[in-house]
C-alpha positions in Angstrom: 0.0 0.0 0.0 1.3 3.4 -0.9 1.6 6.0 1.8 0.9 9.7 1.4 4.6 10.3 1.5 5.2 8.0 -1.4 2.6 9.8 -3.5 4.1 13.2 -2.7 7.6 12.0 -3.6 6.3 10.6 -6.9 4.5 13.9 -7.7 7.7 15.9 -6.9 9.8 13.6 -9.1 7.3 14.1 -12.0 7.4 17.9 -11.6 11.2 17.8 -11.8 11.1 15.7 -14.9 8.6 18.0 -16.5 10.7 21.1 -15.7 13.8 19.4 -17.2 11.9 18.5 -20.3 10.6 22.1 -20.6 14.2 23.4 -20.3 15.3 21.0 -23.0 12.5 22.0 -25.4 13.3 25.7 -24.8 17.0 25.1 -25.5 16.2 23.2 -28.8 13.6 25.7 -30.0 15.4 28.8 -28.7 12.2 30.0 -27.0 11.9 31.7 -23.6 11.1 29.7 -20.4 8.9 31.5 -17.8 9.5 30.6 -14.1 8.6 32.0 -10.7 11.6 33.6 -8.8 11.2 35.4 -5.5 7.4 35.7 -6.1 7.8 37.2 -9.6 7.5 35.7 -13.0 10.7 36.0 -15.0 11.5 35.1 -18.5 14.6 32.9 -19.1 16.3 32.7 -22.5 18.3 29.6 -22.9 21.7 29.8 -24.5 22.3 26.5 -26.3 26.1 26.9 -26.8 27.0 26.9 -23.1 23.7 25.9 -21.5 23.4 29.1 -19.4 20.0 30.6 -18.8 19.9 34.4 -19.1 17.3 36.2 -17.0 15.1 38.8 -18.7 12.1 40.8 -17.5 8.8 39.6 -18.9 7.4 41.7 -21.7 3.8 41.0 -21.1 1.6 42.9 -18.7 3.5 46.1 -19.1 1.9 49.3 -20.4 3.4 51.7 -22.8 3.3 55.4 -21.9 
């Protein structure tokens, strides 16, 4: 019988796999990846050559003067 802890661990593992897959897809397609950091949504642009993610502010939700 599975315990609640087993289920939580499996869910956590699945989320980590999904995050890794999202990073891989973003690197291959050179598209931004949006993540939550310090309570804010930030846009990360993957750099395929050296696999470094560059943080950029999101462009959506901003108003132009």
